[in-house]
C-alpha positions as CSV (number, residue, x, y, z in Angstrom):
1,M,-10.9,-33.4,43.1
2,I,-13.3,-32.5,40.1
3,S,-12.3,-32.2,36.5
4,V,-11.8,-29.0,35.1
5,G,-10.7,-26.8,32.0
6,I,-11.9,-25.8,28.6
7,E,-15.2,-27.4,27.7
8,A,-15.2,-25.3,23.8
9,M,-13.3,-22.5,22.6
10,N,-13.3,-20.5,19.8
11,V,-10.7,-18.2,17.7
12,F,-11.6,-15.1,15.5
13,G,-9.4,-13.9,12.9
14,G,-10.9,-10.7,11.9
15,I,-12.4,-10.2,8.4
16,A,-9.4,-8.7,6.6
17,F,-5.6,-9.6,5.8
18,L,-2.7,-8.4,4.5
19,D,0.0,-10.7,2.8
20,V,3.3,-9.9,5.0
21,M,5.7,-10.7,2.2
22,Q,4.0,-8.6,0.1
23,L,4.0,-6.1,2.6
24,A,8.2,-6.8,3.3
25,K,8.5,-5.8,-0.8
26,H,6.7,-2.8,-0.5
27,R,8.6,-1.8,2.5
28,N,12.2,-2.6,0.5
29,M,13.0,-5.3,3.6
30,D,15.5,-7.9,3.8
31,T,13.2,-11.0,2.5
32,S,15.6,-13.4,3.5
33,R,15.7,-11.9,6.6
34,F,12.0,-11.6,7.0
35,E,11.4,-15.2,6.4
36,N,12.8,-16.3,9.7
37,L,9.7,-14.6,11.3
38,L,7.7,-17.6,10.3
39,I,4.5,-15.6,9.8
40,K,2.8,-15.3,6.3
41,E,-0.2,-12.9,6.7
42,K,-1.5,-10.5,9.2
43,T,-5.2,-9.3,10.1
44,V,-5.9,-6.1,9.6
45,A,-8.6,-4.1,11.7
46,M,-11.0,-2.3,9.6
47,P,-12.2,1.0,11.6
48,Y,-15.6,-0.6,12.3
49,E,-13.9,-3.6,13.9
50,D,-12.9,-3.0,18.0
51,P,-11.7,-5.2,20.8
52,I,-15.7,-5.3,21.5
53,T,-16.7,-6.5,18.1
54,Y,-13.9,-9.5,18.0
55,G,-14.7,-10.6,21.3
56,V,-18.3,-11.0,20.7
57,N,-17.7,-12.7,17.3
58,A,-15.1,-14.9,18.6
59,A,-17.7,-16.2,21.7
60,K,-20.9,-16.4,19.7
61,P,-20.5,-19.5,17.9
62,L,-19.6,-21.2,21.0
63,I,-22.7,-19.4,22.9
64,D,-25.1,-20.5,20.2
65,L,-24.2,-24.1,20.8
66,L,-25.4,-24.0,24.5
67,S,-29.2,-24.7,25.1
68,D,-30.7,-22.3,27.5
69,T,-30.3,-23.9,30.9
70,D,-26.4,-24.3,29.7
71,K,-26.0,-20.8,28.8
72,D,-27.8,-19.3,32.1
73,R,-25.0,-21.2,33.8
74,I,-22.4,-18.7,32.5
75,E,-21.7,-17.0,36.1
76,L,-18.7,-15.4,35.6
77,L,-17.2,-13.5,32.5
78,I,-13.9,-12.0,32.1
79,T,-12.6,-9.9,29.7
80,C,-8.6,-9.6,29.0
81,T,-7.0,-6.9,26.7
82,E,-4.7,-4.4,26.6
83,S,-7.0,-2.6,24.2
84,G,-9.9,-1.5,26.4
85,V,-12.1,1.9,24.7
86,D,-12.3,3.5,28.2
87,F,-10.7,3.9,31.2
88,G,-13.7,2.8,33.5
89,K,-16.3,1.0,31.7
90,S,-15.4,-2.7,30.8
91,I,-15.8,-4.0,27.3
92,S,-17.1,-7.3,29.3
93,T,-20.5,-4.9,29.9
94,Y,-21.2,-4.8,26.0
95,I,-19.7,-8.4,25.2
96,H,-22.3,-9.6,28.0
97,H,-24.9,-7.5,26.5
98,Y,-24.6,-8.9,22.7
99,L,-24.1,-12.5,24.0
100,G,-27.4,-11.8,25.8
101,L,-25.8,-13.7,28.9
102,N,-27.7,-14.1,32.2
103,R,-27.7,-10.8,34.3
104,N,-26.6,-12.9,37.0
105,C,-23.0,-13.1,36.4
106,R,-20.1,-11.6,37.3
107,L,-18.4,-9.5,34.7
108,F,-15.2,-7.4,34.6
109,E,-12.2,-6.6,32.6
110,M,-8.5,-7.3,33.4
111,K,-5.1,-6.7,31.9
112,N,-1.5,-8.0,32.2
113,A,-0.4,-7.1,28.6
114,C,-0.1,-10.9,26.3
115,Y,-0.4,-12.7,29.8
116,S,-4.2,-11.7,30.6
117,G,-5.8,-14.3,28.8
118,T,-3.9,-16.9,31.1
119,A,-4.9,-14.9,34.0
120,G,-8.4,-14.8,32.9
121,L,-7.9,-18.4,32.6
122,Q,-6.7,-19.4,35.9
123,M,-8.9,-17.1,37.5
124,A,-12.2,-18.9,36.1
125,V,-10.2,-22.3,36.8
126,N,-10.4,-21.7,40.7
127,F,-14.3,-20.3,40.3
128,I,-15.3,-23.8,39.0
129,L,-12.7,-25.8,41.4
130,S,-14.2,-23.6,44.1
131,Q,-17.4,-24.9,43.7
132,T,-19.0,-21.7,45.3
133,S,-22.1,-22.6,42.4
134,P,-21.5,-26.1,41.4
135,G,-22.4,-26.4,38.0
136,A,-21.6,-22.7,36.4
137,K,-19.3,-22.2,33.8
138,A,-17.4,-19.2,32.8
139,L,-16.4,-17.3,29.8
140,V,-13.3,-16.3,29.0
141,V,-12.8,-13.6,26.6
142,V,-9.2,-12.3,25.3
143,T,-9.7,-9.7,22.5
144,D,-6.9,-7.1,21.1
145,I,-6.6,-4.9,18.2
146,S,-3.4,-2.8,16.7
147,R,-4.4,0.2,15.2
148,F,-0.5,1.1,14.0
149,T,-0.4,4.2,16.1
150,L,2.7,4.7,17.9
151,A,4.1,7.0,20.5
152,E,6.7,9.6,20.2
153,S,10.0,8.0,19.6
154,G,12.0,8.3,23.0
155,D,15.8,7.5,23.7
156,V,15.1,3.5,24.9
157,L,12.0,2.9,24.5
158,N,11.1,3.1,20.3
159,M,9.1,0.5,18.7
160,D,11.3,-0.9,15.6
161,W,8.6,-0.1,13.0
162,A,10.2,-2.6,10.4
163,F,9.3,-5.1,13.2
164,A,6.2,-4.0,14.7
165,E,4.1,-3.5,11.3
166,P,4.5,-7.0,10.0
167,T,4.1,-8.9,13.1
168,S,1.1,-6.9,14.4
169,G,-2.3,-8.4,14.0
170,A,-5.4,-8.6,16.1
171,G,-8.3,-11.1,16.8
172,A,-10.0,-12.4,19.7
173,A,-10.5,-15.8,21.6
174,A,-13.4,-17.1,23.2
175,I,-12.7,-19.6,26.3
176,L,-15.3,-21.7,27.7
177,V,-14.4,-22.9,31.3
178,S,-16.2,-25.8,33.6
179,D,-16.1,-28.9,34.9
180,T,-16.3,-30.8,31.8
181,P,-13.7,-30.0,29.8
182,Y,-14.2,-31.9,26.7
183,V,-11.5,-29.8,24.8
184,F,-8.6,-29.1,27.4
185,Q,-8.4,-30.9,31.3
186,V,-6.2,-28.6,33.0
187,D,-3.7,-30.3,35.1
188,V,-4.6,-28.9,38.3
189,G,-1.5,-27.5,40.8
190,A,0.8,-27.8,37.6
191,N,1.8,-24.4,37.1
192,G,5.0,-22.5,37.4
193,Y,4.7,-18.7,37.1
194,Y,7.4,-16.2,37.3
195,G,7.7,-12.4,37.0
196,Y,9.4,-9.2,37.4
197,E,9.4,-5.7,36.6
198,V,11.1,-4.8,32.9
199,M,10.0,-2.1,30.6
200,D,10.2,-4.1,27.4
201,T,7.1,-3.1,25.7
202,C,4.2,-1.1,26.8
203,R,1.0,1.1,25.8
204,P,1.8,4.1,27.7
205,T,-0.7,6.4,25.9
206,P,-4.2,5.4,24.7
207,D,-3.0,4.7,21.5
208,G,0.3,4.1,21.4
209,E,2.9,1.4,21.4
210,V,6.7,1.4,22.3
211,G,9.3,-0.9,23.3
212,D,12.3,-2.4,23.3
213,A,12.5,-5.5,20.8
214,D,15.5,-6.9,22.0
215,L,14.9,-6.7,25.8
216,G,11.3,-8.3,25.3
217,F,13.1,-11.3,23.7
218,M,15.7,-11.2,26.4
219,S,12.8,-11.5,28.9
220,Y,10.5,-14.0,26.9
221,L,13.2,-16.5,26.8
222,D,14.1,-15.4,30.5
223,C,10.7,-16.5,31.5
224,C,10.1,-19.6,29.5
225,E,13.1,-21.0,31.5
226,R,12.4,-19.7,34.7
227,S,8.5,-20.4,34.7
228,F,9.1,-24.1,33.4
229,L,11.8,-25.0,36.3
230,E,9.2,-23.7,38.5
231,Y,6.6,-25.9,36.8
232,Q,9.1,-28.7,37.2
233,N,9.8,-28.0,40.9
234,R,6.1,-28.3,41.8
235,V,5.5,-31.5,39.6
236,N,7.2,-34.6,40.0
237,D,9.0,-36.3,37.4
238,V,8.7,-33.9,34.5
239,N,11.3,-33.2,31.2
240,Y,10.9,-30.8,28.4
241,R,11.6,-33.6,25.7
242,D,9.4,-36.5,27.1
243,T,6.2,-34.8,29.2
244,F,4.7,-33.2,26.4
245,E,3.7,-34.8,23.1
246,Y,3.0,-31.1,21.9
247,L,3.6,-27.4,23.4
248,S,1.8,-24.1,22.6
249,F,3.7,-20.9,23.2
250,H,2.6,-17.5,23.5
251,T,3.3,-16.4,19.6
252,P,4.3,-12.6,18.8
253,F,5.5,-14.3,15.7
254,G,6.7,-17.9,14.9
255,G,10.5,-17.2,15.2
256,M,10.5,-15.9,18.5
257,V,8.9,-19.6,19.3
258,K,11.1,-21.4,17.8
259,S,14.0,-19.2,19.3
260,A,12.7,-20.5,22.6
261,H,12.0,-24.0,22.0
262,R,15.3,-24.0,20.9
263,A,16.8,-22.4,23.6
264,M,14.6,-25.2,25.8
265,M,16.0,-28.0,24.5
266,R,19.5,-27.0,24.6
267,K,19.4,-26.2,28.4
268,M,16.5,-28.5,29.2
269,A,17.6,-31.4,27.2
270,Q,20.8,-31.2,26.1
271,A,19.5,-32.1,22.5
272,S,21.8,-31.3,19.3
273,P,21.2,-29.3,16.6
274,R,19.8,-32.4,14.3
275,E,17.4,-33.2,17.2
276,I,16.1,-29.9,17.8
277,E,14.7,-29.4,14.3
278,P,12.2,-32.6,14.1
279,D,11.1,-32.4,17.4
280,F,10.2,-28.3,16.5
281,Q,8.5,-29.8,13.7
282,K,6.3,-32.6,15.5
283,R,5.9,-30.8,18.9
284,V,6.1,-27.2,18.3
285,A,4.6,-25.9,14.7
286,P,1.2,-27.7,14.9
287,G,0.5,-24.6,17.1
288,L,1.5,-22.2,14.5
289,I,-0.4,-22.8,11.8
290,Y,-3.2,-20.6,12.7
291,C,-0.7,-17.3,14.4
292,Q,1.1,-17.6,11.3
293,R,-2.2,-16.2,9.7
294,V,-3.0,-13.8,12.3
295,G,0.4,-12.4,13.7
296,N,0.4,-10.8,17.2
297,M,-3.2,-11.0,18.8
298,M,-1.6,-10.5,22.2
299,G,-3.0,-12.1,25.0
300,G,-5.2,-14.4,22.7
301,S,-1.9,-15.5,21.1
302,M,-1.6,-18.2,23.4
303,F,-5.2,-19.5,22.7
304,M,-5.0,-19.4,18.7
305,S,-1.6,-21.5,19.5
306,L,-3.6,-23.9,21.8
307,A,-6.6,-24.1,19.2
308,S,-4.2,-24.8,16.2
309,T,-2.6,-27.5,18.0
310,I,-5.7,-29.1,19.1
311,D,-6.9,-29.0,15.3
312,H,-3.6,-30.1,13.8
313,G,-2.4,-32.4,16.1
314,S,-2.8,-36.7,16.4
315,Y,-4.8,-38.0,19.5
316,D,-5.0,-41.3,18.9
317,L,-4.6,-41.1,22.6
318,P,-5.3,-38.6,25.0
319,K,-2.1,-36.2,25.1
320,R,-0.5,-33.8,27.5
321,I,0.1,-30.4,26.1
322,G,2.3,-27.9,27.6
323,C,1.5,-24.0,27.4
324,F,3.9,-21.1,27.7
325,S,2.0,-17.5,28.4
326,Y,4.3,-14.4,28.7
327,G,2.9,-10.7,29.2
328,S,5.5,-7.9,29.0
329,G,6.0,-5.7,32.0
330,C,6.2,-9.0,32.9
331,C,4.7,-12.4,34.2
332,S,4.8,-15.8,32.7
333,E,3.3,-18.9,33.7
334,F,4.0,-22.8,31.9
335,Y,1.1,-24.7,32.7
336,S,-0.6,-28.0,30.7
337,G,-3.5,-30.1,30.2
338,I,-4.9,-32.9,28.4
339,A,-6.7,-33.1,24.9
340,S,-8.0,-36.3,23.1
341,A,-9.6,-37.1,19.6
342,R,-13.0,-36.4,21.3
343,G,-12.2,-32.4,22.2
344,Q,-10.5,-32.4,18.5
345,Q,-13.6,-33.2,17.0
346,L,-15.7,-30.6,19.1
347,Q,-13.6,-28.2,18.1
348,S,-13.9,-28.9,14.5
349,R,-17.6,-27.4,14.8
350,F,-15.9,-23.8,14.5
351,R,-14.7,-24.6,11.3
352,I,-11.6,-21.7,12.5
353,E,-9.5,-22.5,9.3
354,E,-12.6,-22.1,7.1
355,Q,-13.2,-18.7,8.9
356,L,-9.2,-17.8,8.5
357,N,-9.7,-18.6,4.7
358,G,-13.0,-16.2,4.1
359,R,-11.3,-13.0,4.7
360,Y,-10.9,-10.5,2.7
361,S,-7.5,-10.4,1.2
362,L,-6.3,-6.4,1.4
363,N,-3.7,-5.1,-1.5
364,I,-1.2,-2.6,-0.4
365,Q,-3.1,0.6,-1.7
366,E,-6.4,-0.2,0.2
367,Y,-3.7,-1.0,3.3
368,E,-2.0,2.2,3.0
369,A,-5.2,3.8,3.3
370,L,-6.5,1.8,6.0
371,L,-3.3,2.7,7.9
372,A,-3.6,6.7,6.8
373,E,-7.0,6.6,8.4
374,S,-6.1,4.4,11.5
375,S,-6.7,7.3,14.1
376,A,-10.6,7.8,13.0
377,V,-11.7,6.0,16.0
378,K,-9.3,6.9,18.7
379,F,-9.6,6.3,22.1
380,G,-12.1,8.5,24.0
381,T,-14.1,9.5,20.8
382,R,-17.0,11.0,21.6
383,N,-19.1,11.1,18.9
384,T,-19.0,9.2,15.3
385,K,-20.8,7.1,12.7
386,L,-18.9,4.4,10.7
387,E,-18.6,3.7,7.1
388,F,-19.2,0.3,6.1
389,D,-18.2,0.8,2.4
390,R,-15.0,2.5,3.0
391,I,-13.9,-0.5,1.0
392,P,-16.8,-2.3,-0.2
393,A,-15.5,-5.7,-0.9
394,V,-14.6,-6.3,2.4
395,M,-18.0,-5.9,3.7
396,D,-19.4,-7.7,0.7
397,S,-17.2,-10.5,2.0
398,C,-18.9,-10.9,5.5
399,K,-22.6,-10.5,4.5
400,G,-24.9,-13.2,5.9
401,K,-22.1,-14.3,8.7
402,G,-24.0,-13.2,11.3
403,L,-21.1,-10.6,12.7
404,L,-21.2,-7.7,15.2
405,F,-19.3,-4.0,13.7
406,L,-19.5,-1.2,14.8
407,Q,-21.9,1.7,13.8
408,E,-21.9,4.3,15.7
409,I,-20.3,6.3,19.1
410,K,-23.1,8.6,20.8
411,E,-21.6,10.9,23.6
412,F,-19.7,7.9,24.5
413,H,-21.7,5.1,24.2
414,R,-20.8,2.4,21.3
415,Q,-23.4,1.1,19.5
416,Y,-23.1,-2.4,16.9
417,S,-25.2,-3.6,14.5
418,W,-24.9,-7.5,13.0
419,I,-24.3,-8.2,9.3
C-alpha cells in the first residue's frame, strides 16, 4: 500500500484579534472562572473578510511553494465549512479561481459542523489511495467565520452569550494531501468513527447560531470515548496512555480539551490526578498553543491543533499523533498518523506564529463598533461595497502581505482584491 497523508499544511488566523481577558473584564465576567477556558485571544473578522478570503489566505503560501507541474496535479479541491455564502454556489469555485488552479479539477463544498475538515481529509486520503489518477494531489480547505449574530431565543436552544462570545473565533486551514506525506503520514485504516443525532449546536438560519452548551459538552466527551474505543477495536495493541506521543483535539476552547483528556485518562488508563496534569502538559498542551490565540475556528480547529502539535513537539524520532475530531449534530472520529523532524522543518516555512503575532490588536471600542456592524454583509447580500478604511490601522498592519479581501458584492457575485 502506498503512503498517504499531509504533504504540507498552513493555517491562517485572520488580521485582527481581541484579548479575551480584556473582553471578560469589560463584560464583568468572573475572571477566575474564565481562566478555566484556557483561551487568550480570539480572531475577529473584519467586514471585508469572509470564508473565501480566509481559505485563500491559508492556502496561497502553500500553493506558492509548488512547482507549476505539482500545482497542476491538484485534481481535487474540497472546501469544508458551516459558513457558506450561497445555498447552491460552492465557495470552492472562488477559492479555485483565486489560487489559479488547473481547471481539470473536481471541486465541491461540504459541511458537517466542526467535523467537516476531517471528513474532507479522509475523502482526500481515500482519493489518493484509490490510485485512479496516480501522482495526483488533493487540497482540503477548511474555513469558518463567526459574525457574532444569534438566532432568537427559544426554550432550550439558546446560546449562552457569556460562553459563546469569548470562545468564538475564525480562521482557515489548508491541507495538501498526497502520496508524499512529509508532514503527517496517515495510519491507513486506523479510524474509529462514531455519530448519532443530537441537537447540541447548529446554525438553523443563515446568520444565526444557537445551541445547548451543556449538551454539546456531554456529546463531545461521549464521542471522544466512543470513537477511541472503536479505534482500539480496529487496531491491535492500542492504549490511550502509551500509543500516542502527542494528542491533537478539536478545540472549541482549551478547557474543553483538558476536561476530555482528563476523562479519558481516568477511564482508559485509570490514571490518578497527579499523573494526569503532567501528561496533559506533555502530550496535549503543545496542540493548544495556536488554538488559544484564535478561538473556535470550527472545522479548522482540529488542524490548528495539529499544526501547533507539529510545530511545538519534539521529534528526535518519528512520533505518532492521535487526533480527535468532533462536529455537533453529531459525528466524530479518532485517527492517527506519524510526524517527524523533517515535517516539522518543512512546516516552519509557513511561519504560523509570526502570522499570528502580526495581527492587529483591537481595543474594546473598536471591537464593539465591529460587533454593532456585524450584519453589514449578511447571507444573501445582493449589492454592497466594502470600506477598507473602517479601522485604518488594521489595513495598515497587513499591507504588502499579499492577502485577499472582499471588495464588492455585485448582483450576488463576490469580487475580491489583493492587498
